[in-house]
VOGU-3710 file (C-alpha; in Angstrom, 3 decimals, decimal comma):
1> mkqkkianiv> 4,626/-37,326/46,150  7,325/-35,451/47,363  8,286/-35,086/44,046  5,198/-33,484/42,740  5,055/-31,357/45,407  8,282/-29,797/44,702  7,403/-29,736/40,912  4,137/-27,806/41,619  6,338/-25,315/43,637  8,600/-25,032/40,613
11> lvlafagfla> 6,029/-23,922/38,759  3,973/-21,763/40,529  7,452/-19,958/41,289  8,305/-19,932/37,281  4,602/-18,528/36,793  4,995/-16,118/39,662  8,554/-15,340/38,246  7,086/-14,235/34,874  4,528/-12,034/36,034  7,022/-10,165/38,369
21> aamvitlgkp> 8,880/-9,538/35,172  6,469/-8,871/33,038  5,125/-6,593/35,669  8,600/-5,016/36,033  8,912/-4,528/32,583  5,451/-2,923/32,171  5,898/-0,393/35,045  9,493/0,484/33,387  8,341/1,465/30,393  7,129/5,635/29,338
31> qggwsyyenr> 3,768/6,026/30,028  1,407/7,906/27,158  2,429/7,841/23,466  0,898/6,886/20,312  -0,465/3,813/19,530  0,463/3,427/16,082  -1,950/0,469/14,805  -4,363/1,266/17,014  -4,405/5,026/15,999  -5,100/6,427/19,706
41> tlaqmeeltp> -3,258/7,659/22,362  -2,446/5,507/25,280  -3,558/5,852/28,930  -1,432/7,709/31,267  -1,073/7,120/34,505  -2,711/10,078/36,900  -0,242/11,938/39,420  -0,559/10,337/42,813  -1,634/13,344/45,155  -3,971/13,670/47,940
51> qtlwdgtfan> -6,558/14,873/45,535  -6,753/12,202/42,994  -6,009/9,589/45,610  -9,209/11,121/47,577  -11,055/11,569/43,988  -10,463/8,347/42,239  -8,622/9,629/39,674  -5,655/7,662/40,440  -7,040/4,612/41,118  -8,887/4,718/38,015
61> sveptlqdha> -6,275/5,007/35,622  -4,124/2,376/36,870  -6,011/-0,296/35,107  -5,823/1,226/31,424  -2,177/2,644/31,964  -1,341/-0,856/33,064  -3,424/-2,528/30,047  -1,909/-0,448/27,677  1,646/-0,630/28,660  1,733/-4,194/28,997
71> agrntllkls> 4,740/-6,179/28,072  4,676/-8,064/25,107  0,825/-6,252/24,409  1,189/-5,351/20,584  2,481/-9,111/20,061  -0,765/-10,571/21,725  -3,015/-7,929/20,145  -1,636/-9,084/17,175  -2,159/-12,608/17,442  -5,844/-12,439/18,556
81> awmdidlfrr> -6,437/-10,060/15,495  -4,632/-12,884/12,990  -6,953/-15,746/14,768  -10,202/-13,495/14,633  -9,173/-12,969/11,043  -8,119/-15,915/9,723  -8,989/-18,997/11,855  -12,516/-17,682/13,196  -13,243/-15,669/10,225  -15,093/-13,384/12,744
91> pvvnqvipae> -17,351/-10,330/10,922  -15,700/-7,738/12,936  -12,430/-7,721/13,938  -11,256/-4,324/15,971  -14,067/-2,707/15,242  -13,283/-3,480/11,401  -14,990/-5,475/8,985  -13,081/-7,398/6,632  -15,848/-7,684/3,424  -15,126/-8,122/-0,105
101> gmllswnaye> -11,519/-7,587/-0,314  -12,022/-4,462/2,200  -11,672/-2,961/5,480  -15,136/-1,156/6,361  -15,838/0,643/9,789  -18,375/-1,131/12,000  -21,276/1,001/13,339  -23,007/0,858/15,855  -26,957/-0,160/15,382  -29,500/2,993/15,516
111> tpdpeliqqq> -32,594/3,936/15,380  -32,811/7,110/13,474  -34,970/9,950/14,903  -36,451/12,253/12,170  -37,050/14,641/14,142  -33,803/15,161/16,155  -32,305/14,708/12,404  -33,753/17,982/11,202  -33,456/19,872/14,571  -30,058/18,768/14,011
121> adamagqlge> -30,131/19,798/10,248  -31,390/23,401/11,128  -29,373/24,157/14,081  -26,110/23,331/11,980  -27,157/25,132/9,172  -28,326/28,219/11,149  -24,980/28,562/12,314  -23,191/28,202/8,728  -25,667/31,351/7,585  -24,340/33,157/10,287
131> lrdvvesygg> -20,528/32,463/9,281  -21,832/33,181/5,682  -22,545/36,293/6,931  -19,757/36,988/8,487  -17,681/36,397/5,479  -19,966/38,107/2,948  -19,834/40,971/5,374  -16,683/41,970/3,903  -17,456/40,887/0,370  -16,060/37,346/0,745
141> kfyyvavpgq> -17,813/34,288/-0,831  -18,404/31,202/1,774  -19,230/27,652/0,173  -19,655/24,255/2,333  -19,001/20,972/1,116  -20,180/17,609/2,125  -18,215/14,326/1,323  -19,556/11,234/1,780  -17,394/8,627/3,992  -16,318/5,151/3,266
151> ytyfeevhpd> -19,222/3,712/4,724  -21,790/5,231/2,877  -19,569/5,297/-0,506  -19,628/1,667/-0,348  -22,680/1,092/2,051  -24,174/-1,894/-0,365  -21,092/-3,788/0,805  -21,847/-4,046/4,431  -23,214/-7,179/5,274  -26,820/-7,409/5,712
161> flnnrdtytd> -26,669/-8,044/9,401  -24,729/-5,039/9,929  -25,469/-1,433/9,785  -24,151/0,463/6,991  -26,217/3,559/7,875  -28,167/3,907/5,094  -31,387/4,569/6,763  -29,841/7,282/8,962  -27,610/8,889/5,481  -30,999/8,614/4,195
171> leipafqqsm> -32,562/11,305/6,827  -29,629/13,134/7,093  -28,866/14,162/3,776  -32,368/15,816/2,155  -32,882/17,129/5,814  -29,218/19,395/5,640  -29,719/20,171/1,850  -33,585/21,725/2,824  -32,179/23,370/5,456  -29,306/24,947/3,944
181> eeqgvtliem> -31,376/26,066/0,966  -33,336/27,983/3,648  -30,527/29,673/4,779  -29,335/30,572/1,590  -26,110/28,717/2,305  -23,933/27,582/-0,917  -23,637/23,816/-0,453  -21,925/21,287/-2,575  -22,576/17,931/-1,901  -20,351/15,385/-3,751
191> geilaqqgnp> -22,524/12,523/-2,736  -24,570/13,606/-5,786  -21,785/14,667/-7,940  -20,196/11,312/-7,759  -23,100/9,720/-7,669  -23,587/10,872/-10,951  -20,313/10,048/-12,188  -20,954/6,526/-11,226  -19,555/6,374/-7,854  -16,250/4,973/-9,469
201> peyystvdyh> -14,743/2,619/-6,999  -11,207/3,851/-7,006  -12,301/7,001/-5,616  -12,795/5,728/-2,041  -9,758/3,463/0,193  -10,717/0,305/0,408  -8,598/0,119/3,622  -9,167/3,855/5,421  -12,515/5,599/5,598  -11,147/8,703/3,631
211> ytfggayaty> -11,383/9,251/-0,195  -8,620/8,589/-2,512  -6,323/11,137/-4,435  -9,332/10,523/-7,162  -12,062/11,270/-4,569  -10,069/14,020/-3,459  -9,207/15,648/-6,856  -13,376/15,518/-7,776  -14,013/17,377/-4,941  -11,310/19,854/-5,543
221> lailerinqd> -12,858/20,003/-9,209  -16,148/20,773/-8,089  -15,275/23,388/-5,483  -13,290/25,483/-8,284  -16,171/25,187/-10,625  -18,466/26,412/-8,435  -16,326/29,174/-7,311  -15,464/29,760/-10,753  -19,015/30,263/-11,445  -19,042/33,369/-8,779
231> fdhsltvlde> -15,967/35,401/-9,986  -15,575/37,823/-12,621  -11,995/35,838/-13,754  -11,278/32,410/-13,907  -8,677/30,241/-11,286  -6,312/28,201/-12,832  -7,521/24,686/-12,795  -5,120/21,730/-12,088  -6,391/19,466/-15,208  -5,582/15,988/-16,289
241> dslvretlpn> -2,702/18,006/-18,815  -1,548/20,148/-16,216  -1,159/17,991/-13,201  1,110/15,044/-12,788  -0,684/12,343/-10,965  1,969/9,817/-9,092  1,378/6,449/-7,437  3,914/5,879/-4,338  5,830/2,440/-4,656  5,497/2,465/-0,903
251> pylesrarkv> 3,231/-0,098/1,473  -0,070/2,290/2,423  -0,641/1,159/5,825  -4,105/3,147/6,662  -6,296/3,071/9,477  -8,298/0,199/8,875  -5,302/-1,892/8,289  -3,402/-0,444/11,209  -6,124/-1,680/13,431  -5,856/-5,251/11,672
261> fglwetdekl> -2,141/-4,760/12,798  -0,966/-4,878/9,267  -2,487/-8,566/8,525  -5,080/-7,446/5,639  -3,625/-7,800/2,264  -4,196/-5,271/-0,106  -2,575/-3,553/-3,315  -3,832/0,011/-2,445  -1,320/2,354/-2,834  -1,134/6,284/-2,261
271> eiglpsqpip> -1,793/8,667/-4,852  -0,279/12,328/-5,030  -0,718/14,895/-7,619  1,982/17,738/-8,431  1,317/20,496/-11,409  3,634/20,184/-14,503  4,304/23,869/-13,819  5,183/24,338/-10,357  5,050/27,912/-8,546  7,137/29,025/-5,479
281> ftrtdngqdv> 5,775/29,179/-2,362  6,387/29,931/1,465  4,691/27,673/3,825  4,525/28,003/7,701  2,666/25,684/10,176  1,540/27,405/13,655  3,427/30,121/12,571  6,806/28,414/12,147  8,287/28,193/8,697  8,530/24,542/7,216
291> patvytlpgn> 9,570/23,246/3,918  7,487/24,887/1,214  5,580/20,688/0,008  1,977/19,835/0,427  3,672/16,048/0,961  5,158/14,600/3,442  7,153/11,850/1,907  9,370/8,423/3,052  12,754/8,916/1,869  12,511/5,368/0,302
301> dtdevayaay> 10,293/3,418/-1,606  10,012/0,734/0,811  8,812/2,848/4,296  5,093/2,415/5,077  3,070/5,533/3,600  0,160/6,811/5,684  -2,462/9,220/4,622  -1,177/11,699/6,363  1,520/12,262/4,047  -1,188/14,812/2,384
311> mggdiaetvi> -0,114/18,357/3,858  1,476/16,511/6,641  -1,687/15,550/8,203  -3,983/17,643/10,583  -2,470/20,564/11,850  -4,020/23,405/13,492  -2,999/26,432/11,226  -1,188/26,269/7,673  -0,841/29,435/5,644  0,761/28,731/1,939
321> dtgrdelpsl> 1,960/32,119/0,247  2,518/32,129/-3,401  2,727/35,520/-3,690  0,335/36,637/-6,313  -1,392/39,588/-5,094  -4,016/39,517/-7,923  -5,351/36,575/-7,366  -8,189/36,045/-4,556  -7,115/35,003/-1,147  -8,682/31,247/0,315
331> liygdsftnp> -9,668/29,917/3,799  -10,476/25,935/3,909  -11,194/24,496/7,292  -12,679/21,143/8,227  -10,997/17,837/9,513  -8,829/15,396/7,192  -11,151/15,665/4,508  -9,639/19,070/3,368  -6,058/17,488/3,607  -5,672/16,351/-0,154
341> veglmyysfd> -7,629/19,060/-1,436  -5,689/21,746/0,078  -2,487/20,314/-1,589  -4,338/21,066/-4,573  -5,882/24,613/-4,152  -2,827/26,878/-3,170  -2,341/26,388/-6,699  -5,207/28,594/-7,776  -5,146/31,476/-5,112  -2,368/33,836/-3,882
351> emrtvdlrhy> -3,008/33,309/0,265  -4,149/29,661/1,439  -5,235/29,894/4,791  -6,337/26,444/6,671  -7,727/25,813/10,331  -8,421/22,696/12,056  -10,661/23,821/15,021  -9,660/20,065/16,801  -6,297/21,946/17,352  -6,688/25,387/16,821
361> kdmtladdia> -7,105/27,716/19,773  -5,933/30,817/19,293  -9,310/32,573/18,468  -12,884/31,278/16,937  -13,068/30,494/13,392  -15,537/33,474/12,762  -12,962/35,853/14,284  -10,041/34,355/12,254  -12,112/35,029/9,398  -13,222/38,229/10,283
371> lyqpdvvvgi> -9,366/38,935/11,232  -7,759/37,925/7,872  -10,756/38,524/5,420  -10,104/35,802/2,942  -12,101/36,546/-0,735  -12,735/32,374/-0,416  -13,850/30,464/2,856  -14,554/26,734/1,879  -15,610/24,294/4,702  -15,207/20,372/4,025
381> rdyesllstd> -16,589/18,007/6,379  -17,907/14,301/5,958  -21,217/12,746/6,550  -20,333/11,213/9,801  -19,489/14,355/11,219  -22,049/16,777/9,208  -24,575/17,508/11,987  -22,157/17,439/14,955  -21,159/20,207/16,794  -17,836/19,084/17,867
391> yngspfeiqp> -14,974/20,756/16,732  -15,178/21,770/13,002  -18,476/21,994/13,723  -18,974/25,000/15,960  -17,049/28,207/13,860  -18,356/30,639/16,570  -16,393/28,710/20,135  -13,081/27,391/20,773  -13,256/24,053/21,747  -10,767/22,453/24,791
//
């Protein structure tokens, strides 16, 4: 009996010691930072002050911080993901749907409101009409590009019991097209263009929300084709004869694959394209000189590569100057769907400015356009954010 009691005490002390050690390690780790696998910023504890203690912000920050920085957290999360995928065969793992060799996005269930969608489409088209007026006030041309996201492009692959947002998309796109037509704003709707091409499956990633280089290249061609229709002279187009396409051998671990901690096997690789006849240019990011390249690539063939290889990822402001004054200037704005397109578009223009309003805080987009007066302005947004006024959806505001 005494031995059993001693054994219980030892067990309790060992467990308490384990918890204490884990807590010490957790508290000793640097706070904040970025979770590579979860693709998000880690929680950080609020500074302890009388104000944060009184209003509860400090107390509310403690638990999320401890959870995000717990000792062995990534190992446990990876084990959990493995069990969900291979052991329990769950249909949704970490908000990702493993289906038919793809990792698709999980979408919350919804009941789309046609009237609300039309109101949002009218409002968005209205402000884009105002932005068009800013561009045309000095003689420029404005183009807006709507591109499908992965959940739309592969909507038939989604399991029937999960939401592929087809009901929402079927309301959103016609409403937006109608509103843009009423405003007289040039809309390049890539969903229709890609459908006419048979929706090649290789145009969109199987492990990420974005299009592949193939889809981005198709978007680039559609944009330049429309611009060339409106200009007196023809801009150079990087066609299959003048573009060297290269598939990188590196492992491609993108957002969906990272959410399941790299446990999903895929043979998808990242592709890039470079002109067969390069032109010299300079590049600045946020006003600072950087190497004159449009790709940020690993130094070897074995390191992982991500979608951020295109233009180095999401940057507030980039300026590429090719020193060819006889050509028009270009401004592209939008979310990450712009990045691989930017790596092609610069070749046809004297100067290319790119702006991402999620990070650009110097002035509103409208003020930036009025200041620099680019000859061509192109906005690119995907279906999911098409009607949203967040960030790149608010060209007349500086967002926090």
